[in-house]
py3Dmol code that shows the C-alpha trace and the ligand (Angstrom):
import py3Dmol

protein = """\
ATOM      1  CA  UNK A   1       1.411  90.226  36.006  1.00  0.00           C
ATOM      2  CA  UNK A   2       4.117  90.077  33.469  1.00  0.00           C
ATOM      3  CA  UNK A   3       3.947  86.729  32.038  1.00  0.00           C
ATOM      4  CA  UNK A   4       7.557  86.610  30.468  1.00  0.00           C
ATOM      5  CA  UNK A   5      10.640  88.680  31.117  1.00  0.00           C
ATOM      6  CA  UNK A   6      11.359  90.840  28.134  1.00  0.00           C
ATOM      7  CA  UNK A   7      14.062  89.827  26.098  1.00  0.00           C
ATOM      8  CA  UNK A   8      16.969  92.264  26.786  1.00  0.00           C
ATOM      9  CA  UNK A   9      18.711  92.104  23.586  1.00  0.00           C
ATOM     10  CA  UNK A  10      19.054  94.021  20.461  1.00  0.00           C
ATOM     11  CA  UNK A  11      19.792  91.166  18.081  1.00  0.00           C
ATOM     12  CA  UNK A  12      19.354  87.508  17.957  1.00  0.00           C
ATOM     13  CA  UNK A  13      21.147  85.619  15.277  1.00  0.00           C
ATOM     14  CA  UNK A  14      20.258  82.137  14.566  1.00  0.00           C
ATOM     15  CA  UNK A  15      22.175  79.647  12.630  1.00  0.00           C
ATOM     16  CA  UNK A  16      21.606  75.824  12.022  1.00  0.00           C
ATOM     17  CA  UNK A  17      23.727  72.672  11.863  1.00  0.00           C
ATOM     18  CA  UNK A  18      23.749  69.039  12.232  1.00  0.00           C
ATOM     19  CA  UNK A  19      25.561  67.581  15.185  1.00  0.00           C
ATOM     20  CA  UNK A  20      27.480  64.270  15.198  1.00  0.00           C
ATOM     21  CA  UNK A  21      24.084  62.430  15.985  1.00  0.00           C
ATOM     22  CA  UNK A  22      22.589  63.865  12.761  1.00  0.00           C
ATOM     23  CA  UNK A  23      20.372  66.187  15.327  1.00  0.00           C
ATOM     24  CA  UNK A  24      19.585  69.532  14.106  1.00  0.00           C
ATOM     25  CA  UNK A  25      20.877  72.088  16.339  1.00  0.00           C
ATOM     26  CA  UNK A  26      19.862  75.764  16.674  1.00  0.00           C
ATOM     27  CA  UNK A  27      22.775  77.886  17.374  1.00  0.00           C
ATOM     28  CA  UNK A  28      21.643  81.277  18.955  1.00  0.00           C
ATOM     29  CA  UNK A  29      23.865  84.069  19.390  1.00  0.00           C
ATOM     30  CA  UNK A  30      22.605  86.786  21.480  1.00  0.00           C
ATOM     31  CA  UNK A  31      23.885  90.364  21.341  1.00  0.00           C
ATOM     32  CA  UNK A  32      23.227  92.237  24.624  1.00  0.00           C
ATOM     33  CA  UNK A  33      22.612  95.843  24.815  1.00  0.00           C
ATOM     34  CA  UNK A  34      25.639  97.796  24.921  1.00  0.00           C
ATOM     35  CA  UNK A  35      24.693  99.056  28.531  1.00  0.00           C
ATOM     36  CA  UNK A  36      24.249  95.845  29.857  1.00  0.00           C
ATOM     37  CA  UNK A  37      27.601  94.383  30.825  1.00  0.00           C
ATOM     38  CA  UNK A  38      26.394  91.758  33.475  1.00  0.00           C
ATOM     39  CA  UNK A  39      25.322  88.475  32.402  1.00  0.00           C
ATOM     40  CA  UNK A  40      21.654  87.463  33.050  1.00  0.00           C
ATOM     41  CA  UNK A  41      19.818  84.467  31.809  1.00  0.00           C
ATOM     42  CA  UNK A  42      18.638  86.242  28.909  1.00  0.00           C
ATOM     43  CA  UNK A  43      21.623  87.823  27.902  1.00  0.00           C
ATOM     44  CA  UNK A  44      24.588  85.694  28.677  1.00  0.00           C
ATOM     45  CA  UNK A  45      25.494  82.352  30.259  1.00  0.00           C
ATOM     46  CA  UNK A  46      25.018  82.431  34.178  1.00  0.00           C
ATOM     47  CA  UNK A  47      28.224  80.755  34.667  1.00  0.00           C
ATOM     48  CA  UNK A  48      30.749  82.179  31.929  1.00  0.00           C
ATOM     49  CA  UNK A  49      28.854  84.977  30.651  1.00  0.00           C
ATOM     50  CA  UNK A  50      29.222  83.421  27.218  1.00  0.00           C
ATOM     51  CA  UNK A  51      26.837  84.624  24.472  1.00  0.00           C
ATOM     52  CA  UNK A  52      26.563  81.553  22.077  1.00  0.00           C
ATOM     53  CA  UNK A  53      24.057  78.854  22.961  1.00  0.00           C
ATOM     54  CA  UNK A  54      22.803  75.841  21.260  1.00  0.00           C
ATOM     55  CA  UNK A  55      19.149  74.540  21.647  1.00  0.00           C
ATOM     56  CA  UNK A  56      19.347  71.146  23.280  1.00  0.00           C
ATOM     57  CA  UNK A  57      15.495  70.733  23.658  1.00  0.00           C
ATOM     58  CA  UNK A  58      12.634  72.894  22.377  1.00  0.00           C
ATOM     59  CA  UNK A  59       9.184  73.137  23.530  1.00  0.00           C
ATOM     60  CA  UNK A  60       9.453  71.899  26.951  1.00  0.00           C
ATOM     61  CA  UNK A  61       6.292  72.460  29.207  1.00  0.00           C
ATOM     62  CA  UNK A  62       5.494  72.312  32.865  1.00  0.00           C
ATOM     63  CA  UNK A  63       4.455  68.601  33.262  1.00  0.00           C
ATOM     64  CA  UNK A  64       4.017  68.963  36.889  1.00  0.00           C
ATOM     65  CA  UNK A  65       1.798  72.057  37.677  1.00  0.00           C
ATOM     66  CA  UNK A  66       0.568  72.671  34.081  1.00  0.00           C
ATOM     67  CA  UNK A  67       1.549  76.469  34.167  1.00  0.00           C
ATOM     68  CA  UNK A  68       1.438  77.895  30.700  1.00  0.00           C
ATOM     69  CA  UNK A  69       4.224  78.572  28.306  1.00  0.00           C
ATOM     70  CA  UNK A  70       6.849  76.494  26.435  1.00  0.00           C
ATOM     71  CA  UNK A  71      10.651  76.628  27.255  1.00  0.00           C
ATOM     72  CA  UNK A  72      13.711  75.684  25.478  1.00  0.00           C
ATOM     73  CA  UNK A  73      16.522  74.031  27.203  1.00  0.00           C
ATOM     74  CA  UNK A  74      19.794  75.701  25.791  1.00  0.00           C
ATOM     75  CA  UNK A  75      23.344  75.122  26.577  1.00  0.00           C
ATOM     76  CA  UNK A  76      26.376  77.534  26.539  1.00  0.00           C
ATOM     77  CA  UNK A  77      28.675  76.388  23.923  1.00  0.00           C
ATOM     78  CA  UNK A  78      31.729  77.796  25.823  1.00  0.00           C
ATOM     79  CA  UNK A  79      31.292  76.196  29.316  1.00  0.00           C
ATOM     80  CA  UNK A  80      28.493  73.694  28.692  1.00  0.00           C
ATOM     81  CA  UNK A  81      25.983  75.005  31.223  1.00  0.00           C
ATOM     82  CA  UNK A  82      22.405  74.389  30.384  1.00  0.00           C
ATOM     83  CA  UNK A  83      19.562  77.061  31.171  1.00  0.00           C
ATOM     84  CA  UNK A  84      15.778  77.230  30.834  1.00  0.00           C
ATOM     85  CA  UNK A  85      14.967  79.845  28.443  1.00  0.00           C
ATOM     86  CA  UNK A  86      13.252  82.276  28.680  1.00  0.00           C
ATOM     87  CA  UNK A  87      13.588  82.918  32.505  1.00  0.00           C
ATOM     88  CA  UNK A  88      10.332  84.440  33.719  1.00  0.00           C
ATOM     89  CA  UNK A  89      10.575  87.915  35.433  1.00  0.00           C
ATOM     90  CA  UNK A  90      11.299  87.863  39.255  1.00  0.00           C
ATOM     91  CA  UNK A  91       7.597  88.995  39.610  1.00  0.00           C
ATOM     92  CA  UNK A  92       6.111  86.368  37.606  1.00  0.00           C
ATOM     93  CA  UNK A  93       8.109  83.598  39.359  1.00  0.00           C
ATOM     94  CA  UNK A  94       7.182  85.012  42.646  1.00  0.00           C
ATOM     95  CA  UNK A  95       3.624  84.639  41.658  1.00  0.00           C
ATOM     96  CA  UNK A  96       4.089  81.139  40.751  1.00  0.00           C
ATOM     97  CA  UNK A  97       5.925  80.143  43.679  1.00  0.00           C
ATOM     98  CA  UNK A  98       3.380  81.748  46.084  1.00  0.00           C
ATOM     99  CA  UNK A  99       0.468  79.822  43.998  1.00  0.00           C
ATOM    100  CA  UNK A 100       2.317  76.472  43.941  1.00  0.00           C
ATOM    101  CA  UNK A 101       4.955  76.300  46.262  1.00  0.00           C
ATOM    102  CA  UNK A 102       4.147  78.039  49.405  1.00  0.00           C
ATOM    103  CA  UNK A 103       3.605  76.128  52.421  1.00  0.00           C
ATOM    104  CA  UNK A 104       0.160  75.948  53.399  1.00  0.00           C
ATOM    105  CA  UNK A 105      -1.060  76.022  49.661  1.00  0.00           C
ATOM    106  CA  UNK A 106      -2.078  72.274  50.095  1.00  0.00           C
ATOM    107  CA  UNK A 107      -3.155  71.050  53.516  1.00  0.00           C
ATOM    108  CA  UNK A 108      -4.769  67.811  54.819  1.00  0.00           C
ATOM    109  CA  UNK A 109      -5.279  66.272  51.471  1.00  0.00           C
ATOM    110  CA  UNK A 110      -4.480  62.398  51.217  1.00  0.00           C
ATOM    111  CA  UNK A 111      -1.422  63.187  49.697  1.00  0.00           C
ATOM    112  CA  UNK A 112       0.004  65.341  52.191  1.00  0.00           C
ATOM    113  CA  UNK A 113      -1.216  63.349  55.178  1.00  0.00           C
ATOM    114  CA  UNK A 114       0.423  60.205  53.442  1.00  0.00           C
ATOM    115  CA  UNK A 115       3.493  62.220  52.835  1.00  0.00           C
ATOM    116  CA  UNK A 116       3.965  63.547  56.257  1.00  0.00           C
ATOM    117  CA  UNK A 117       3.372  60.332  58.054  1.00  0.00           C
ATOM    118  CA  UNK A 118       5.875  58.614  55.770  1.00  0.00           C
ATOM    119  CA  UNK A 119       8.447  61.319  56.199  1.00  0.00           C
ATOM    120  CA  UNK A 120       8.541  61.182  60.081  1.00  0.00           C
ATOM    121  CA  UNK A 121       8.410  57.525  60.512  1.00  0.00           C
ATOM    122  CA  UNK A 122      11.135  55.057  60.721  1.00  0.00           C
ATOM    123  CA  UNK A 123      10.109  53.752  57.504  1.00  0.00           C
ATOM    124  CA  UNK A 124      11.529  56.977  55.827  1.00  0.00           C
ATOM    125  CA  UNK A 125      14.929  56.321  57.396  1.00  0.00           C
ATOM    126  CA  UNK A 126      14.840  52.797  56.115  1.00  0.00           C
ATOM    127  CA  UNK A 127      13.647  53.811  52.712  1.00  0.00           C
ATOM    128  CA  UNK A 128      16.536  56.584  52.229  1.00  0.00           C
ATOM    129  CA  UNK A 129      18.962  53.742  53.260  1.00  0.00           C
ATOM    130  CA  UNK A 130      17.672  51.472  50.605  1.00  0.00           C
ATOM    131  CA  UNK A 131      16.883  54.104  47.926  1.00  0.00           C
ATOM    132  CA  UNK A 132      19.652  56.549  48.261  1.00  0.00           C
ATOM    133  CA  UNK A 133      20.060  59.852  50.166  1.00  0.00           C
ATOM    134  CA  UNK A 134      19.341  62.939  47.850  1.00  0.00           C
ATOM    135  CA  UNK A 135      19.645  65.362  50.466  1.00  0.00           C
ATOM    136  CA  UNK A 136      22.204  64.644  52.965  1.00  0.00           C
ATOM    137  CA  UNK A 137      19.612  63.247  55.512  1.00  0.00           C
ATOM    138  CA  UNK A 138      22.008  60.549  56.562  1.00  0.00           C
ATOM    139  CA  UNK A 139      25.186  62.632  57.090  1.00  0.00           C
ATOM    140  CA  UNK A 140      26.105  62.979  60.563  1.00  0.00           C
ATOM    141  CA  UNK A 141      28.649  65.419  62.091  1.00  0.00           C
ATOM    142  CA  UNK A 142      28.786  68.467  64.660  1.00  0.00           C
ATOM    143  CA  UNK A 143      29.145  72.235  64.442  1.00  0.00           C
ATOM    144  CA  UNK A 144      26.695  74.821  63.079  1.00  0.00           C
ATOM    145  CA  UNK A 145      24.750  74.150  59.824  1.00  0.00           C
ATOM    146  CA  UNK A 146      22.433  76.369  57.871  1.00  0.00           C
ATOM    147  CA  UNK A 147      19.699  74.727  55.751  1.00  0.00           C
ATOM    148  CA  UNK A 148      18.850  77.293  53.097  1.00  0.00           C
ATOM    149  CA  UNK A 149      15.473  76.877  51.759  1.00  0.00           C
ATOM    150  CA  UNK A 150      14.220  74.947  54.738  1.00  0.00           C
ATOM    151  CA  UNK A 151      10.438  75.477  54.229  1.00  0.00           C
ATOM    152  CA  UNK A 152       8.590  73.832  57.273  1.00  0.00           C
ATOM    153  CA  UNK A 153      12.046  72.300  58.478  1.00  0.00           C
ATOM    154  CA  UNK A 154      11.745  68.682  57.791  1.00  0.00           C
ATOM    155  CA  UNK A 155      15.271  68.433  56.646  1.00  0.00           C
ATOM    156  CA  UNK A 156      16.713  70.871  59.520  1.00  0.00           C
ATOM    157  CA  UNK A 157      15.208  68.398  61.918  1.00  0.00           C
ATOM    158  CA  UNK A 158      17.015  65.450  60.231  1.00  0.00           C
ATOM    159  CA  UNK A 159      20.363  67.421  60.305  1.00  0.00           C
ATOM    160  CA  UNK A 160      19.681  68.182  63.998  1.00  0.00           C
ATOM    161  CA  UNK A 161      19.026  64.579  64.695  1.00  0.00           C
ATOM    162  CA  UNK A 162      22.423  63.780  62.949  1.00  0.00           C
ATOM    163  CA  UNK A 163      24.266  65.821  65.660  1.00  0.00           C
ATOM    164  CA  UNK A 164      24.468  69.388  63.833  1.00  0.00           C
ATOM    165  CA  UNK A 165      23.528  72.550  65.611  1.00  0.00           C
ATOM    166  CA  UNK A 166      21.073  73.085  62.752  1.00  0.00           C
ATOM    167  CA  UNK A 167      19.205  76.251  61.723  1.00  0.00           C
ATOM    168  CA  UNK A 168      17.058  76.984  58.842  1.00  0.00           C
ATOM    169  CA  UNK A 169      16.621  80.124  56.443  1.00  0.00           C
ATOM    170  CA  UNK A 170      13.380  80.555  54.301  1.00  0.00           C
ATOM    171  CA  UNK A 171      11.212  83.609  52.899  1.00  0.00           C
ATOM    172  CA  UNK A 172       8.050  81.719  53.943  1.00  0.00           C
ATOM    173  CA  UNK A 173       7.051  83.182  57.508  1.00  0.00           C
ATOM    174  CA  UNK A 174       4.200  80.555  57.895  1.00  0.00           C
ATOM    175  CA  UNK A 175       6.508  77.806  56.971  1.00  0.00           C
ATOM    176  CA  UNK A 176       9.119  79.024  59.347  1.00  0.00           C
ATOM    177  CA  UNK A 177       6.580  79.243  62.152  1.00  0.00           C
ATOM    178  CA  UNK A 178       6.023  75.689  61.772  1.00  0.00           C
ATOM    179  CA  UNK A 179       9.766  74.948  61.939  1.00  0.00           C
ATOM    180  CA  UNK A 180       9.728  77.165  65.212  1.00  0.00           C
ATOM    181  CA  UNK A 181       7.051  75.369  66.734  1.00  0.00           C
ATOM    182  CA  UNK A 182       9.084  72.336  66.226  1.00  0.00           C
ATOM    183  CA  UNK A 183      11.840  73.897  68.127  1.00  0.00           C
ATOM    184  CA  UNK A 184      14.070  74.923  65.320  1.00  0.00           C
ATOM    185  CA  UNK A 185      15.688  78.451  64.925  1.00  0.00           C
ATOM    186  CA  UNK A 186      14.868  79.651  61.258  1.00  0.00           C
ATOM    187  CA  UNK A 187      15.723  83.031  59.882  1.00  0.00           C
ATOM    188  CA  UNK A 188      13.298  84.710  57.484  1.00  0.00           C
ATOM    189  CA  UNK A 189      15.298  86.530  54.963  1.00  0.00           C
ATOM    190  CA  UNK A 190      17.171  86.027  51.793  1.00  0.00           C
ATOM    191  CA  UNK A 191      20.807  84.782  51.959  1.00  0.00           C
ATOM    192  CA  UNK A 192      22.063  88.158  50.645  1.00  0.00           C
ATOM    193  CA  UNK A 193      20.290  89.693  53.585  1.00  0.00           C
ATOM    194  CA  UNK A 194      21.645  87.307  56.239  1.00  0.00           C
ATOM    195  CA  UNK A 195      24.338  88.448  58.506  1.00  0.00           C
ATOM    196  CA  UNK A 196      25.041  86.076  61.083  1.00  0.00           C
ATOM    197  CA  UNK A 197      27.341  86.854  64.226  1.00  0.00           C
ATOM    198  CA  UNK A 198      28.853  83.576  64.183  1.00  0.00           C
ATOM    199  CA  UNK A 199      29.754  81.733  60.924  1.00  0.00           C
ATOM    200  CA  UNK A 200      28.623  78.377  59.928  1.00  0.00           C
ATOM    201  CA  UNK A 201      30.400  75.032  59.553  1.00  0.00           C
ATOM    202  CA  UNK A 202      28.066  73.853  56.931  1.00  0.00           C
ATOM    203  CA  UNK A 203      25.641  75.514  54.493  1.00  0.00           C
ATOM    204  CA  UNK A 204      22.999  72.929  52.677  1.00  0.00           C
ATOM    205  CA  UNK A 205      21.812  74.020  49.439  1.00  0.00           C
ATOM    206  CA  UNK A 206      19.483  70.961  48.815  1.00  0.00           C
ATOM    207  CA  UNK A 207      17.522  71.462  45.650  1.00  0.00           C
ATOM    208  CA  UNK A 208      17.974  75.245  45.719  1.00  0.00           C
ATOM    209  CA  UNK A 209      20.712  76.330  43.403  1.00  0.00           C
ATOM    210  CA  UNK A 210      18.851  75.229  40.241  1.00  0.00           C
ATOM    211  CA  UNK A 211      16.113  77.471  41.138  1.00  0.00           C
ATOM    212  CA  UNK A 212      17.930  80.677  41.810  1.00  0.00           C
ATOM    213  CA  UNK A 213      18.572  83.203  38.851  1.00  0.00           C
ATOM    214  CA  UNK A 214      21.914  84.036  40.183  1.00  0.00           C
ATOM    215  CA  UNK A 215      23.727  80.793  41.414  1.00  0.00           C
ATOM    216  CA  UNK A 216      27.024  82.376  41.363  1.00  0.00           C
ATOM    217  CA  UNK A 217      25.823  84.975  43.789  1.00  0.00           C
ATOM    218  CA  UNK A 218      24.244  82.225  46.070  1.00  0.00           C
ATOM    219  CA  UNK A 219      27.508  80.481  46.299  1.00  0.00           C
ATOM    220  CA  UNK A 220      29.320  83.690  47.068  1.00  0.00           C
ATOM    221  CA  UNK A 221      26.878  84.368  49.811  1.00  0.00           C
ATOM    222  CA  UNK A 222      27.214  81.031  51.171  1.00  0.00           C
ATOM    223  CA  UNK A 223      31.078  81.348  51.297  1.00  0.00           C
ATOM    224  CA  UNK A 224      30.564  84.742  53.045  1.00  0.00           C
ATOM    225  CA  UNK A 225      28.526  83.029  55.973  1.00  0.00           C
ATOM    226  CA  UNK A 226      31.029  79.939  56.376  1.00  0.00           C
ATOM    227  CA  UNK A 227      33.777  79.652  58.718  1.00  0.00           C
ATOM    228  CA  UNK A 228      37.299  78.964  57.381  1.00  0.00           C
ATOM    229  CA  UNK A 229      37.321  75.282  56.175  1.00  0.00           C
ATOM    230  CA  UNK A 230      33.508  75.380  56.233  1.00  0.00           C
ATOM    231  CA  UNK A 231      31.653  73.261  53.811  1.00  0.00           C
ATOM    232  CA  UNK A 232      28.885  73.642  51.137  1.00  0.00           C
ATOM    233  CA  UNK A 233      26.637  70.567  50.667  1.00  0.00           C
ATOM    234  CA  UNK A 234      24.876  70.767  47.164  1.00  0.00           C
ATOM    235  CA  UNK A 235      22.071  68.518  45.591  1.00  0.00           C
ATOM    236  CA  UNK A 236      20.385  69.121  42.418  1.00  0.00           C
ATOM    237  CA  UNK A 237      19.263  67.157  39.382  1.00  0.00           C
ATOM    238  CA  UNK A 238      21.951  65.804  37.258  1.00  0.00           C
ATOM    239  CA  UNK A 239      21.853  67.200  33.677  1.00  0.00           C
ATOM    240  CA  UNK A 240      23.736  63.998  32.550  1.00  0.00           C
ATOM    241  CA  UNK A 241      21.066  61.643  33.702  1.00  0.00           C
ATOM    242  CA  UNK A 242      20.150  58.689  31.685  1.00  0.00           C
ATOM    243  CA  UNK A 243      16.454  59.304  32.474  1.00  0.00           C
ATOM    244  CA  UNK A 244      16.834  62.627  30.845  1.00  0.00           C
ATOM    245  CA  UNK A 245      17.508  60.836  27.535  1.00  0.00           C
ATOM    246  CA  UNK A 246      14.992  58.547  28.206  1.00  0.00           C
ATOM    247  CA  UNK A 247      12.131  60.604  29.054  1.00  0.00           C
ATOM    248  CA  UNK A 248      13.207  63.685  27.067  1.00  0.00           C
ATOM    249  CA  UNK A 249      10.735  66.615  27.451  1.00  0.00           C
ATOM    250  CA  UNK A 250       8.828  64.785  30.144  1.00  0.00           C
ATOM    251  CA  UNK A 251      12.025  64.311  32.397  1.00  0.00           C
ATOM    252  CA  UNK A 252      10.522  65.598  35.744  1.00  0.00           C
ATOM    253  CA  UNK A 253      13.659  67.419  36.614  1.00  0.00           C
ATOM    254  CA  UNK A 254      13.186  70.034  33.692  1.00  0.00           C
ATOM    255  CA  UNK A 255      10.657  71.578  36.148  1.00  0.00           C
ATOM    256  CA  UNK A 256      10.171  74.620  34.036  1.00  0.00           C
ATOM    257  CA  UNK A 257       9.964  77.565  34.533  1.00  0.00           C
ATOM    258  CA  UNK A 258      11.041  76.920  38.213  1.00  0.00           C
ATOM    259  CA  UNK A 259      14.375  75.257  37.373  1.00  0.00           C
ATOM    260  CA  UNK A 260      16.618  77.725  35.727  1.00  0.00           C
ATOM    261  CA  UNK A 261      19.889  76.160  35.675  1.00  0.00           C
ATOM    262  CA  UNK A 262      20.608  72.481  34.725  1.00  0.00           C
ATOM    263  CA  UNK A 263      23.859  71.351  36.302  1.00  0.00           C
ATOM    264  CA  UNK A 264      26.318  68.528  35.548  1.00  0.00           C
ATOM    265  CA  UNK A 265      29.372  67.561  37.685  1.00  0.00           C
ATOM    266  CA  UNK A 266      31.653  69.558  35.149  1.00  0.00           C
ATOM    267  CA  UNK A 267      29.471  72.810  35.362  1.00  0.00           C
ATOM    268  CA  UNK A 268      29.008  72.524  39.068  1.00  0.00           C
ATOM    269  CA  UNK A 269      32.490  72.008  39.589  1.00  0.00           C
ATOM    270  CA  UNK A 270      33.555  74.951  37.394  1.00  0.00           C
ATOM    271  CA  UNK A 271      30.904  77.219  39.576  1.00  0.00           C
ATOM    272  CA  UNK A 272      32.471  76.016  42.854  1.00  0.00           C
ATOM    273  CA  UNK A 273      35.924  76.851  41.824  1.00  0.00           C
ATOM    274  CA  UNK A 274      35.069  80.294  40.530  1.00  0.00           C
ATOM    275  CA  UNK A 275      33.220  81.117  43.938  1.00  0.00           C
ATOM    276  CA  UNK A 276      36.022  80.116  46.098  1.00  0.00           C
ATOM    277  CA  UNK A 277      35.274  76.430  46.653  1.00  0.00           C
ATOM    278  CA  UNK A 278      37.337  73.313  46.279  1.00  0.00           C
ATOM    279  CA  UNK A 279      35.049  70.170  45.623  1.00  0.00           C
ATOM    280  CA  UNK A 280      35.905  67.240  47.825  1.00  0.00           C
ATOM    281  CA  UNK A 281      33.265  64.804  46.925  1.00  0.00           C
ATOM    282  CA  UNK A 282      30.906  64.279  44.048  1.00  0.00           C
ATOM    283  CA  UNK A 283      28.280  61.274  43.637  1.00  0.00           C
ATOM    284  CA  UNK A 284      24.792  60.368  42.178  1.00  0.00           C
ATOM    285  CA  UNK A 285      21.654  58.882  43.442  1.00  0.00           C
ATOM    286  CA  UNK A 286      18.575  57.990  41.612  1.00  0.00           C
ATOM    287  CA  UNK A 287      15.700  58.314  43.893  1.00  0.00           C
ATOM    288  CA  UNK A 288      12.695  55.824  43.025  1.00  0.00           C
ATOM    289  CA  UNK A 289      10.314  58.615  43.470  1.00  0.00           C
ATOM    290  CA  UNK A 290      11.903  60.590  40.765  1.00  0.00           C
ATOM    291  CA  UNK A 291      11.904  57.871  38.308  1.00  0.00           C
ATOM    292  CA  UNK A 292       8.251  57.279  39.324  1.00  0.00           C
ATOM    293  CA  UNK A 293       7.493  61.093  38.703  1.00  0.00           C
ATOM    294  CA  UNK A 294       9.154  61.054  35.192  1.00  0.00           C
ATOM    295  CA  UNK A 295       7.028  58.043  34.218  1.00  0.00           C
ATOM    296  CA  UNK A 296       3.786  59.686  35.332  1.00  0.00           C
ATOM    297  CA  UNK A 297       4.799  62.722  33.638  1.00  0.00           C
ATOM    298  CA  UNK A 298       5.337  60.825  30.383  1.00  0.00           C
ATOM    299  CA  UNK A 299       2.139  58.867  30.520  1.00  0.00           C
ATOM    300  CA  UNK A 300      -0.244  61.151  32.022  1.00  0.00           C
ATOM    301  CA  UNK A 301       0.684  64.683  30.797  1.00  0.00           C
ATOM    302  CA  UNK A 302      -2.243  67.027  29.742  1.00  0.00           C
ATOM    303  CA  UNK A 303      -1.187  70.239  28.284  1.00  0.00           C
ATOM    304  CA  UNK A 304      -1.604  73.132  30.621  1.00  0.00           C
ATOM    305  CA  UNK A 305      -3.579  71.081  33.347  1.00  0.00           C
ATOM    306  CA  UNK A 306      -1.701  69.990  36.507  1.00  0.00           C
ATOM    307  CA  UNK A 307      -0.761  66.366  36.494  1.00  0.00           C
ATOM    308  CA  UNK A 308      -2.711  65.078  39.578  1.00  0.00           C
ATOM    309  CA  UNK A 309      -1.453  61.614  39.038  1.00  0.00           C
ATOM    310  CA  UNK A 310       1.715  62.936  40.529  1.00  0.00           C
ATOM    311  CA  UNK A 311      -0.159  63.347  43.667  1.00  0.00           C
ATOM    312  CA  UNK A 312      -1.761  59.855  43.651  1.00  0.00           C
ATOM    313  CA  UNK A 313      -0.098  58.096  46.607  1.00  0.00           C
ATOM    314  CA  UNK A 314      -0.986  54.473  45.515  1.00  0.00           C
ATOM    315  CA  UNK A 315       0.288  55.078  41.884  1.00  0.00           C
ATOM    316  CA  UNK A 316       3.419  56.813  43.084  1.00  0.00           C
ATOM    317  CA  UNK A 317       4.121  54.204  45.718  1.00  0.00           C
ATOM    318  CA  UNK A 318       3.738  51.418  43.319  1.00  0.00           C
ATOM    319  CA  UNK A 319       5.879  52.870  40.666  1.00  0.00           C
ATOM    320  CA  UNK A 320       8.536  53.741  43.348  1.00  0.00           C
ATOM    321  CA  UNK A 321       8.464  50.027  44.412  1.00  0.00           C
ATOM    322  CA  UNK A 322       8.856  48.919  40.922  1.00  0.00           C
ATOM    323  CA  UNK A 323      11.751  51.398  40.290  1.00  0.00           C
ATOM    324  CA  UNK A 324      13.656  50.430  43.308  1.00  0.00           C
ATOM    325  CA  UNK A 325      13.219  46.498  43.410  1.00  0.00           C
ATOM    326  CA  UNK A 326      12.869  45.843  39.641  1.00  0.00           C
ATOM    327  CA  UNK A 327      15.020  48.367  37.948  1.00  0.00           C
ATOM    328  CA  UNK A 328      17.698  48.491  40.728  1.00  0.00           C
ATOM    329  CA  UNK A 329      20.345  47.166  38.334  1.00  0.00           C
ATOM    330  CA  UNK A 330      19.925  50.094  35.851  1.00  0.00           C
ATOM    331  CA  UNK A 331      19.474  52.548  38.523  1.00  0.00           C
ATOM    332  CA  UNK A 332      22.801  51.444  40.340  1.00  0.00           C
ATOM    333  CA  UNK A 333      24.826  51.348  37.068  1.00  0.00           C
ATOM    334  CA  UNK A 334      23.629  54.809  36.295  1.00  0.00           C
ATOM    335  CA  UNK A 335      24.721  56.121  39.663  1.00  0.00           C
ATOM    336  CA  UNK A 336      28.254  54.544  39.332  1.00  0.00           C
ATOM    337  CA  UNK A 337      28.825  55.772  35.844  1.00  0.00           C
ATOM    338  CA  UNK A 338      28.084  59.267  36.719  1.00  0.00           C
ATOM    339  CA  UNK A 339      24.491  59.249  34.961  1.00  0.00           C
ATOM    340  CA  UNK A 340      22.238  59.007  37.938  1.00  0.00           C
ATOM    341  CA  UNK A 341      19.310  61.390  38.315  1.00  0.00           C
ATOM    342  CA  UNK A 342      20.449  63.459  41.473  1.00  0.00           C
ATOM    343  CA  UNK A 343      23.995  65.252  41.589  1.00  0.00           C
ATOM    344  CA  UNK A 344      25.385  65.475  45.083  1.00  0.00           C
ATOM    345  CA  UNK A 345      28.550  67.523  45.792  1.00  0.00           C
ATOM    346  CA  UNK A 346      30.529  68.678  48.780  1.00  0.00           C
ATOM    347  CA  UNK A 347      33.018  71.524  48.732  1.00  0.00           C
ATOM    348  CA  UNK A 348      35.075  73.240  51.349  1.00  0.00           C
ATOM    349  CA  UNK A 349      35.821  77.070  51.404  1.00  0.00           C
ATOM    350  CA  UNK A 350      39.136  77.851  50.198  1.00  0.00           C
TER     351      UNK A 350
END
"""
ligand_1 = """\
1
ZN
Zn 28.856 79.356 29.740
"""
view = py3Dmol.view(width=600, height=400)
view.addModel(protein, "pdb")
view.setStyle({"model": 0}, {"cartoon": {"style": "trace"}})
view.addModel(ligand_1, "xyz")
view.setStyle({"model": 1}, {"stick": {}})
view.zoomTo()
view.show()
């Protein structure tokens, strides 16, 4: 398996300067090969195609799963979108997803039993009501809804419970079968391959857009399958989170190499506008579980080793309770000031 995508560049120019905070910035200008006009993560900004980047954070490692490699977080100086660099090849990413993400990869452990029991209990509804809803699980409505990247259909079931004719879409046949066994309709294909006979009223991209190597195309495809006036619901980590500043390289939401784009409200709205959507809502929440995970990544990280403390239910639960009930003023303030950990955006098809 190819470990890293080859740099599709002829020349890389670097320059250094001090920013306003006295931090050394590395300005990287990447010159693409002449035959490569289309922007890609390695040749240009995914949002604007810009070719000049500054390195915001160097040497970021996978603090969750311990996969090998170090990555930089670089920002397009033109539009401000931050991206992971380098981006692994599609083949390498597919292998990592199959190893670490696929449904069935972890079965019947204490963690998964605890998680399933929690998610399908009334306690979870109560918890999301207190903690904040990072995946639109509390949003009621009607009409046809597609949950992209539905996995085993936990979220899809929530949307159905809230009044929608909810369907899922996922690449994982085994996970889709579990969702079907629960009575859901799940389509197994990519969004590009999906051509429904009846358009949808809502497309949910919950913790999906930051994973794709082409977020612009994903939104274009989402727009294609939406009815006139349909909405896209997006949730993803917020690049302006105060927890990012606090935890630095250990911020759980860098999630390299799986997270490729790191959005802010500004870059998300820019992308939405360019793909035919008008934003109508924007907010932040800071899930206590995310605070707990950043803290565990910071304290228990071991280079190149999966951080098993992230799956320690008692430790995670204790830190979640601490975050929610002791740190709540800071979490609340961060959310209202646009510095929460999770960005939620709703946009309507124009
Ligand atoms: Zn850009």
